[in-house]
VEXVEX-642526 format. One record per residue (C-alpha): residue number from 1; residue in three letters; x, y, z. Coordinates in Angstrom, 1 decimal. Layout:
NUM_ALA_X_Y_Z
...
***
This chain:
1_MET_211.0_112.6_197.6
2_LEU_213.4_109.9_198.7
3_GLU_215.1_111.8_201.0
4_THR_211.6_112.9_202.3
5_ALA_210.9_109.5_203.0
6_ASN_214.4_108.7_205.0
7_TRP_213.5_111.8_207.2
8_ILE_210.1_110.2_208.1
9_GLN_211.8_106.9_208.5
10_THR_214.4_108.6_210.8
11_PHE_211.6_110.3_212.5
12_PHE_209.6_107.1_213.2
13_ASP_212.4_105.2_214.4
14_LEU_213.5_107.8_216.9
15_SER_210.4_107.8_218.5
16_SER_210.4_106.5_222.1
17_ASP_206.9_105.0_221.7
18_ALA_207.1_101.6_220.3
19_THR_204.8_101.6_217.1
20_PHE_203.6_99.0_215.3
21_ILE_201.4_99.4_212.0
22_PHE_199.0_96.5_210.7
23_GLN_197.0_95.9_207.7
24_ALA_194.5_93.1_208.0
25_ASP_196.2_92.0_211.4
26_GLN_199.4_91.5_209.4
27_LEU_202.2_93.5_210.4
28_VAL_203.5_96.1_208.0
29_VAL_206.3_98.2_209.9
30_ALA_207.7_98.6_213.4
31_ASN_210.0_101.3_214.3
32_GLN_213.5_101.0_216.3
33_ALA_211.4_101.3_219.7
34_GLY_209.0_98.4_218.6
35_GLN_211.7_96.1_217.3
36_ASP_213.8_96.5_220.7
37_LEU_210.5_95.5_222.7
38_ILE_210.3_92.2_220.4
39_ASP_214.1_91.7_220.8
40_ALA_213.8_92.1_224.7
41_PHE_210.7_90.4_225.6
42_ASP_210.4_87.8_222.8
43_LEU_207.1_89.9_222.3
44_ASP_204.0_88.4_220.7
45_LEU_202.1_91.2_218.6
46_ASP_199.4_88.5_218.3
47_TYR_199.0_88.9_222.1
48_LEU_198.8_92.6_221.6
49_GLN_196.1_92.6_218.8
50_GLU_193.9_90.2_220.9
51_LEU_194.2_92.7_223.8
52_ALA_193.0_95.5_221.6
53_HIS_190.3_93.5_219.7
54_THR_189.0_92.6_223.4
55_ALA_189.1_96.2_224.5
56_ILE_186.7_97.0_221.2
57_ALA_184.5_94.3_221.8
58_GLN_184.1_95.5_225.8
59_GLN_183.4_98.9_224.7
60_GLN_180.7_97.6_222.2
61_SER_179.1_95.6_224.7
62_LYS_178.8_98.6_227.3
63_ALA_176.8_100.6_224.5
64_ASP_172.9_100.6_225.4
65_GLY_172.1_100.8_221.7
66_CYS_173.2_99.2_218.2
67_TYR_174.2_102.5_217.1
68_ASP_176.4_103.4_219.9
69_CYS_177.9_100.0_218.6
70_GLU_178.0_101.6_214.9
71_ILE_180.3_104.4_216.4
72_MET_182.6_102.3_218.6
73_ASN_183.1_100.2_215.5
74_GLN_184.8_103.2_213.8
75_LEU_186.1_104.6_217.0
76_PRO_189.8_106.2_215.8
77_GLU_191.4_105.6_219.1
78_LEU_191.3_103.3_222.3
79_THR_193.7_102.9_225.3
80_VAL_194.6_99.6_227.0
81_PRO_196.8_99.0_229.9
82_VAL_199.4_96.1_229.0
83_ASP_201.9_94.6_231.1
84_LEU_205.3_93.2_229.6
85_PRO_206.2_90.8_229.9
86_PRO_202.7_89.6_231.0
87_ASP_203.5_86.9_233.2
88_HIS_206.5_88.3_235.2
89_THR_206.3_89.5_239.0
90_ASN_207.4_92.5_238.1
91_PRO_206.5_93.8_234.6
92_LEU_207.1_97.0_232.8
93_ARG_203.7_98.7_232.8
94_TYR_202.8_100.1_229.3
95_THR_199.7_101.7_227.8
96_MET_198.5_100.9_224.4
97_VAL_197.1_103.0_222.3
98_TYR_195.0_101.6_219.3
99_ARG_194.5_103.8_216.4
100_VAL_192.5_103.6_213.4
101_LEU_194.6_104.9_210.3
102_SER_192.6_103.9_207.2
103_PRO_189.2_101.8_208.1
104_THR_188.7_101.1_204.6
105_ASP_192.2_99.6_204.1
106_GLN_191.8_98.2_207.6
107_VAL_195.2_100.0_208.6
108_TYR_195.6_100.6_212.1
109_ALA_198.5_101.3_214.8
110_LEU_199.5_99.9_218.0
111_GLU_201.7_102.3_220.0
112_LEU_203.1_101.3_223.4
113_LYS_203.7_104.2_225.6
114_SER_205.3_104.3_229.4
115_ARG_202.8_104.5_231.9
116_ALA_205.4_106.3_233.8
117_THR_204.7_109.2_231.7
118_LEU_201.1_108.9_231.3
119_ASP_198.3_109.5_233.7
120_ARG_195.1_107.6_234.0
121_ALA_193.1_110.7_233.8
122_THR_195.2_111.6_230.4
123_LEU_194.2_108.4_228.9
124_ASP_190.7_108.5_229.6
125_ARG_190.6_112.1_228.4
126_ALA_192.2_110.8_225.2
127_THR_189.8_108.1_224.7
128_GLN_186.9_110.5_225.5
129_VAL_188.0_113.2_223.0
130_ALA_188.2_110.4_220.3
131_GLN_184.5_109.2_220.8
132_GLN_183.4_113.0_220.9
133_ARG_185.0_113.3_217.6
134_MET_183.5_110.5_216.1
135_LEU_180.1_111.5_217.6
136_ASN_180.3_115.0_216.3
137_GLN_181.1_113.6_213.0
138_TYR_177.8_111.6_212.7
139_VAL_175.8_114.5_214.2
140_ASN_177.3_117.1_211.5
141_ARG_176.9_114.7_208.8
142_ALA_173.3_114.4_209.4
143_TYR_172.6_118.2_209.6
144_GLU_174.6_118.5_206.3
145_ASP_172.3_115.6_204.8
146_GLU_169.5_117.4_206.1
147_ARG_170.4_120.8_204.5
148_LYS_171.2_119.0_201.3
149_ARG_167.8_117.6_201.3
150_ILE_166.5_120.7_202.0
151_SER_168.6_122.6_199.0
152_GLN_167.4_119.7_196.8
153_ASP_163.7_120.1_197.5
154_LEU_163.7_124.0_196.7
155_HIS_165.8_123.2_193.6
156_ASP_163.7_120.5_192.1
157_SER_160.5_121.2_193.3
158_ILE_159.8_124.9_194.7
159_ALA_162.2_126.7_192.1
160_GLN_160.7_124.8_189.3
161_GLY_157.4_125.8_190.2
162_VAL_158.1_129.6_190.5
163_TYR_160.0_129.2_187.1
164_SER_157.1_127.8_185.4
165_ALA_154.7_130.6_186.8
166_ILE_157.2_133.2_185.8
167_MET_157.4_131.6_182.3
168_GLY_153.3_132.0_182.3
169_VAL_153.3_135.9_183.3
170_ARG_155.9_136.5_180.3
171_ARG_153.7_134.9_178.0
172_LEU_150.9_136.8_179.3
173_LYS_152.9_139.9_178.6
174_SER_154.4_139.4_175.3
175_GLU_152.0_137.4_173.4
176_GLN_149.0_138.3_171.7
177_LEU_146.3_136.1_173.4
178_ASP_142.5_136.1_173.0
179_GLU_140.5_136.4_176.1
180_PRO_140.1_132.2_176.6
181_GLU_143.9_131.7_175.9
182_ARG_144.6_134.8_178.4
183_GLN_142.1_133.0_181.2
184_GLN_143.8_129.4_180.4
185_VAL_147.1_130.8_180.9
186_SER_146.1_132.8_184.3
187_THR_144.3_129.8_185.7
188_MET_147.4_127.7_185.0
189_ILE_150.0_130.3_186.6
190_GLU_147.2_130.3_189.7
191_THR_147.5_126.6_190.1
192_GLN_151.0_126.4_189.8
193_LEU_151.5_128.9_192.5
194_ASP_149.2_127.5_194.7
195_ASP_151.0_124.1_194.4
196_THR_154.1_126.0_194.9
197_LEU_152.7_127.5_197.9
198_ARG_151.5_124.0_199.3
199_GLU_155.2_122.5_198.8
200_VAL_156.5_125.5_200.8
201_LYS_154.1_125.0_203.8
202_GLU_154.8_121.3_203.7
203_MET_158.6_121.9_203.8
204_ALA_158.1_124.4_206.7
205_LEU_156.0_121.8_208.6
206_ASP_158.8_119.2_208.1
207_ILE_161.5_121.6_209.2
208_ARG_159.4_123.1_212.3
209_PRO_155.5_123.4_212.3
210_SER_154.2_126.1_213.8
211_VAL_151.7_124.2_215.9
212_LEU_154.8_123.3_217.9
213_ASP_155.3_126.9_219.3
214_SER_151.7_127.7_219.6
215_PHE_149.9_124.9_220.9
216_GLY_152.6_122.5_222.2
217_LEU_153.9_119.2_221.3
218_VAL_150.8_117.0_221.7
219_ALA_148.9_119.2_219.2
220_ALA_152.1_119.1_217.2
221_ILE_152.1_115.3_216.9
222_ARG_148.5_115.2_216.3
223_ALA_148.5_117.5_213.6
224_LEU_151.5_115.6_212.0
225_ALA_149.6_112.2_212.4
226_LYS_146.6_113.5_210.6
227_ARG_148.4_114.9_207.8
228_LEU_150.6_111.6_207.4
229_THR_147.5_110.0_207.8
230_GLU_145.8_111.7_204.8
231_ASN_149.2_111.2_202.1
232_SER_149.4_107.8_203.0
233_GLY_146.1_106.2_204.0
234_VAL_147.6_104.2_206.9
235_ILE_145.8_104.7_210.4
236_ILE_148.0_106.8_212.7
237_ASP_146.5_107.1_216.2
238_VAL_148.0_109.4_219.0
239_ILE_147.5_108.3_222.2
240_GLY_147.8_110.2_225.6
241_LYS_147.6_113.8_226.8
242_ALA_150.5_114.2_228.7
243_ASP_151.5_117.9_230.1
244_THR_154.7_118.7_228.3
245_SER_155.0_122.1_229.5
246_SER_158.0_121.0_231.8
247_LEU_160.0_120.2_229.1
248_THR_162.8_122.1_227.4
249_THR_161.9_123.5_224.1
250_ASP_165.1_121.2_223.0
251_VAL_163.7_118.1_224.4
252_GLN_160.0_118.8_222.8
253_SER_161.9_119.5_219.3
254_VAL_163.6_116.0_219.6
255_LEU_160.4_114.3_220.5
256_TYR_158.6_115.6_217.6
257_ARG_161.7_114.7_215.3
258_ILE_161.7_111.4_216.6
259_THR_158.1_110.8_216.1
260_GLN_158.1_112.1_212.5
261_GLU_161.1_110.3_211.7
262_ALA_159.9_106.9_213.3
263_ILE_156.5_107.1_211.1
264_ASN_158.4_108.0_208.0
265_ASN_160.6_105.2_208.3
266_ALA_157.8_102.8_209.1
267_LEU_155.5_104.1_206.1
268_LYS_158.9_103.9_203.7
269_HIS_160.2_100.5_204.8
270_ALA_157.7_98.7_207.1
271_ASN_154.7_98.5_205.0
272_PRO_151.9_98.8_208.1
273_THR_148.3_99.3_208.2
274_GLU_148.3_100.9_211.5
275_ILE_150.8_103.2_213.9
276_THR_150.4_104.4_217.5
277_VAL_152.1_107.0_219.0
278_MET_151.9_107.1_222.5
279_LEU_153.0_109.9_224.7
280_VAL_152.8_109.2_228.6
281_ALA_153.9_111.2_231.7
282_HIS_155.1_109.3_234.5
283_ALA_156.3_110.2_237.9
284_HIS_159.7_111.1_236.9
285_TYR_159.9_110.9_233.3
286_ILE_158.0_111.3_230.1
287_SER_158.2_108.4_227.5
288_LEU_157.1_108.3_223.8
289_GLU_156.5_105.2_222.0
290_VAL_156.0_104.9_218.3
291_ILE_154.6_101.5_217.3
292_ASP_153.8_100.1_214.0
293_ASN_152.2_96.4_213.0
294_GLY_154.6_96.6_209.7
295_CYS_157.0_93.6_208.7
296_GLY_160.0_94.8_211.3
297_PHE_163.7_93.9_210.9
298_ASP_166.3_92.0_212.0
299_PHE_167.9_94.6_214.8
300_GLN_171.4_93.0_214.7
301_ALA_171.7_92.8_211.1
302_HIS_170.8_96.8_210.9
303_ARG_173.4_98.1_212.7
304_GLY_174.1_100.5_209.8
305_PHE_170.6_100.8_209.0
306_ASN_170.2_105.1_208.2
307_GLY_166.7_106.2_207.1
308_HIS_165.9_109.5_205.6
309_SER_166.6_112.9_207.3
310_LEU_168.2_112.3_210.7
311_GLY_168.3_108.6_210.7
312_LEU_167.8_106.2_213.3
313_MET_171.2_106.4_214.6
314_ASN_171.4_110.3_214.7
315_MET_168.1_110.3_216.6
316_SER_169.7_107.9_219.1
317_GLU_172.5_110.3_219.8
318_ARG_170.3_113.7_219.8
319_VAL_168.4_111.9_222.9
320_LYS_171.4_110.9_224.9
321_ALA_172.7_114.7_224.3
322_LEU_169.7_115.9_226.2
323_ASN_170.2_113.1_229.0
324_GLY_167.6_110.8_227.3
325_SER_167.3_107.0_226.5
326_PHE_166.4_105.5_223.0
327_MET_165.6_101.9_222.4
328_ILE_164.4_100.1_219.2
329_ASP_162.6_97.0_219.4
330_SER_162.0_95.0_216.1
331_ALA_161.8_91.5_214.7
332_PRO_160.8_90.2_211.3
333_GLY_157.2_90.2_211.1
334_GLN_156.9_91.6_214.6
335_GLY_156.4_95.3_213.9
336_THR_158.7_97.6_215.4
337_THR_158.8_99.9_218.5
338_VAL_160.8_103.0_218.7
339_THR_160.9_104.1_222.3
340_VAL_162.3_107.3_224.0
341_LYS_162.3_108.2_227.7
342_PHE_163.3_112.0_229.1
343_PRO_163.7_112.6_232.9
344_VAL_161.5_115.6_234.1
345_ILE_161.6_117.3_237.5
346_GLU_157.7_117.5_237.6
347_ILE_154.9_116.3_235.7
348_ASN_151.7_118.5_236.5
349_HIS_149.3_116.0_235.1
350_GLN_149.0_112.2_234.7
351_VAL_148.0_110.8_231.1
352_ASN_144.4_110.5_230.0
353_GLY_144.2_107.6_227.6
354_GLU_142.0_108.8_225.3
355_SER_143.4_109.2_221.7
***
């Protein structure tokens, strides 16, 4: 092991890129090229750290939603131009690569690469690849969480219901029962199968309602609102008769899932008495708003908030992947409004404001 460690140290020192590894902003190790830069320019490592932290903050400020910020907070790589020495008339030009090594241990590396060997397009692609990698991790995690939820529901509810019915059938076959007992067991089996069938239908509606394919987005949202109103007792109004026929299947599916997610989040976390869903067709875009009069929440303090199923962060990313915009407006005591907009080429009918 000691010999292997020596090989690693030798490779580390032979690298032409100056590399500095920090933990909690404290230098842990620098390779030979890094030490040479420190000696040559009396390099201030605090200056490099400040550049990296400033670049991260600027990336966050460009994000158009707090869930983008959440992604940027975990961005594994970022590139920053650096001139050394910074106040020299003819400085050497470098590109500094900020790379997260262990988020939990606050370990990161700063690498200085000569810009003579790296073009801007290459560096931009590196940052874009890092961002896309993080986004893919979020989306994949969301899908995996959804699959786990479905699997758990099948195991805990559906499978148990079917097993209970099977046990009842076995009892009818194996035991000597008088007629009243046989009727009682038969009724129990029928009731259990009816309950299980209802749960299967509810799961199917949660995954993808057939009404969405048969009658369109507005009808599917109205059916969702009716079902959730009956289950929760909270008034859920659907306003608008926007023509969604020009929207792609993917966009309609996302709008339905966001409506479902936003309503469920409100019912679980906000204790509302009323929820309004507005689907409005404009000249060049269609907008969806889900408005509740619940307790609201501190938007900035809940950047990591992630509700059941896809979660708000993943709703945002699904919208942006289809060139839409996603926004949440909330404050304590003022309710919450989730707004989504998608561009459309043509809207055939303007909104009718009836509910």
